[in-house]
KOLFINU-598355 format. One record per residue (C-alpha): x, y, z; residue in three letters. Coordinates in steps of 0.1 Angstrom, whole numbers, plus 2048, in hexadecimal, padded with zeros to 3 digits. Example, Ala and Ser with C-alpha at 12.3 -4.5 7.8 and 13.67 -1.06 7.14 Angstrom:
<atoms>
<atom <87B; 7D3; 84E>; ALA>;
<atom <889; 7F5; 847>; SER>;
</atoms>
This chain:
<atoms>
<atom <8B4; A06; DA4>; UNK>;
<atom <8BD; A18; DC3>; UNK>;
<atom <8AE; A0C; DE4>; UNK>;
<atom <89B; A24; DFB>; UNK>;
<atom <8AC; A2C; E1B>; UNK>;
<atom <89D; A1D; E3B>; UNK>;
<atom <88E; A3E; E46>; UNK>;
<atom <87F; A44; E23>; UNK>;
<atom <86F; A21; E24>; UNK>;
<atom <85F; A2A; E45>; UNK>;
<atom <851; A4A; E37>; UNK>;
<atom <842; A38; E19>; UNK>;
<atom <831; A1E; E2F>; UNK>;
<atom <817; A35; E3F>; UNK>;
<atom <7F4; A41; E39>; UNK>;
<atom <7E1; A60; E44>; UNK>;
<atom <7BE; A61; E54>; UNK>;
<atom <7B1; A84; E4B>; UNK>;
<atom <798; A96; E61>; UNK>;
<atom <780; A99; E43>; UNK>;
<atom <763; A82; E3C>; UNK>;
<atom <75F; A73; E1A>; UNK>;
<atom <748; A90; E10>; UNK>;
<atom <762; AAA; E1B>; UNK>;
<atom <753; AB4; E3C>; UNK>;
<atom <76A; ABB; E5A>; UNK>;
<atom <76A; AA0; E74>; UNK>;
<atom <761; AA9; E98>; UNK>;
<atom <76B; AAB; EB4>; UNK>;
<atom <788; AC2; EAB>; UNK>;
<atom <7A1; AAE; EC1>; UNK>;
<atom <798; A8C; EB1>; UNK>;
<atom <7BC; A87; EA5>; UNK>;
<atom <7CC; A8D; EC7>; UNK>;
<atom <7B2; A76; ED7>; UNK>;
<atom <7B8; A5A; EBF>; UNK>;
<atom <7DE; A5D; EC2>; UNK>;
<atom <7DB; A5F; EE7>; UNK>;
<atom <7C9; A3D; EE8>; UNK>;
<atom <7E4; A2E; ED2>; UNK>;
<atom <801; A3D; EE5>; UNK>;
<atom <80A; A1D; EF7>; UNK>;
<atom <813; A0C; ED6>; UNK>;
<atom <838; A13; ED0>; UNK>;
<atom <858; A01; EC6>; UNK>;
<atom <868; 9EB; EE1>; UNK>;
<atom <87F; 9FF; EF8>; UNK>;
<atom <873; A21; EEC>; UNK>;
<atom <85F; A27; F0C>; UNK>;
<atom <872; A39; F26>; UNK>;
<atom <868; A4D; F43>; UNK>;
<atom <850; A65; F31>; UNK>;
<atom <843; A4C; F17>; UNK>;
<atom <81F; A51; F24>; UNK>;
<atom <821; A76; F19>; UNK>;
<atom <82B; A6F; EF5>; UNK>;
<atom <818; A64; ED6>; UNK>;
<atom <821; A43; EC6>; UNK>;
<atom <838; A45; EA9>; UNK>;
<atom <81F; A2F; E96>; UNK>;
<atom <801; A45; E9B>; UNK>;
<atom <807; A6B; E9D>; UNK>;
<atom <7F2; A8A; E97>; UNK>;
<atom <7FB; AA3; E7C>; UNK>;
<atom <7EC; ABE; E66>; UNK>;
<atom <7E9; ABC; E40>; UNK>;
<atom <7DF; ADB; E2E>; UNK>;
<atom <7CD; AE8; E4D>; UNK>;
<atom <7BB; AC7; E53>; UNK>;
<atom <7C1; AB3; E72>; UNK>;
<atom <7CE; A90; E69>; UNK>;
<atom <7DE; A72; E78>; UNK>;
<atom <7FC; A61; E69>; UNK>;
<atom <7FB; A3B; E6E>; UNK>;
<atom <81A; A26; E67>; UNK>;
<atom <812; A04; E59>; UNK>;
<atom <82C; 9F4; E70>; UNK>;
<atom <810; 9F6; E8A>; UNK>;
<atom <800; 9D9; E78>; UNK>;
<atom <81D; 9C2; E80>; UNK>;
<atom <821; 9CF; EA4>; UNK>;
<atom <7FD; 9CD; EAE>; UNK>;
<atom <7E3; 9C3; E93>; UNK>;
<atom <7C5; 9CB; EA9>; UNK>;
<atom <7D1; 9EE; EAF>; UNK>;
<atom <7D7; 9F3; E8A>; UNK>;
<atom <7B4; 9E7; E82>; UNK>;
<atom <7A6; 9FD; E9D>; UNK>;
<atom <7B5; A1C; E8C>; UNK>;
<atom <7A8; A11; E6A>; UNK>;
<atom <786; A0A; E77>; UNK>;
<atom <785; A2B; E89>; UNK>;
<atom <78A; A3C; E67>; UNK>;
<atom <771; A26; E55>; UNK>;
<atom <756; A29; E71>; UNK>;
<atom <759; A4F; E70>; UNK>;
<atom <75A; A51; E4A>; UNK>;
<atom <77C; A62; E4B>; UNK>;
<atom <793; A64; E2C>; UNK>;
<atom <7B1; A4D; E2B>; UNK>;
<atom <7CE; A57; E15>; UNK>;
<atom <7ED; A42; E0F>; UNK>;
<atom <80D; A54; E15>; UNK>;
<atom <828; A53; DFA>; UNK>;
<atom <84C; A5D; DFA>; UNK>;
<atom <854; A7B; DE5>; UNK>;
<atom <879; A83; DE0>; UNK>;
<atom <885; AA5; DEB>; UNK>;
<atom <891; ABD; DD0>; UNK>;
<atom <8B5; AB4; DC9>; UNK>;
<atom <8B2; A8F; DD5>; UNK>;
<atom <8BF; A76; DBC>; UNK>;
<atom <8A4; A65; DA7>; UNK>;
<atom <89B; A42; DB2>; UNK>;
</atoms>
């Protein structure tokens, strides 16, 4: 069986927090994803800071859009880096009744089957 490349393993080890409640209503305020990611921006891999690190989102918690719905992508590596931050993000989603969807790796057309 072929092994997943390191970058594909990283993609497969994420989950999404959707800006929809469990009953399908849009979560407010409209900038919730950017606010959450801004709070989490200080959590990053060792040595990835740099001069403008305070102006960038963390690679572990980043905003995105999925089918027109604001979402946050959370990498499970955050749990190893900082367990309290990881639980903060999960509890934010649970406390606000937001949908959590596990990410999965889907091969691109033409990629060899695994």
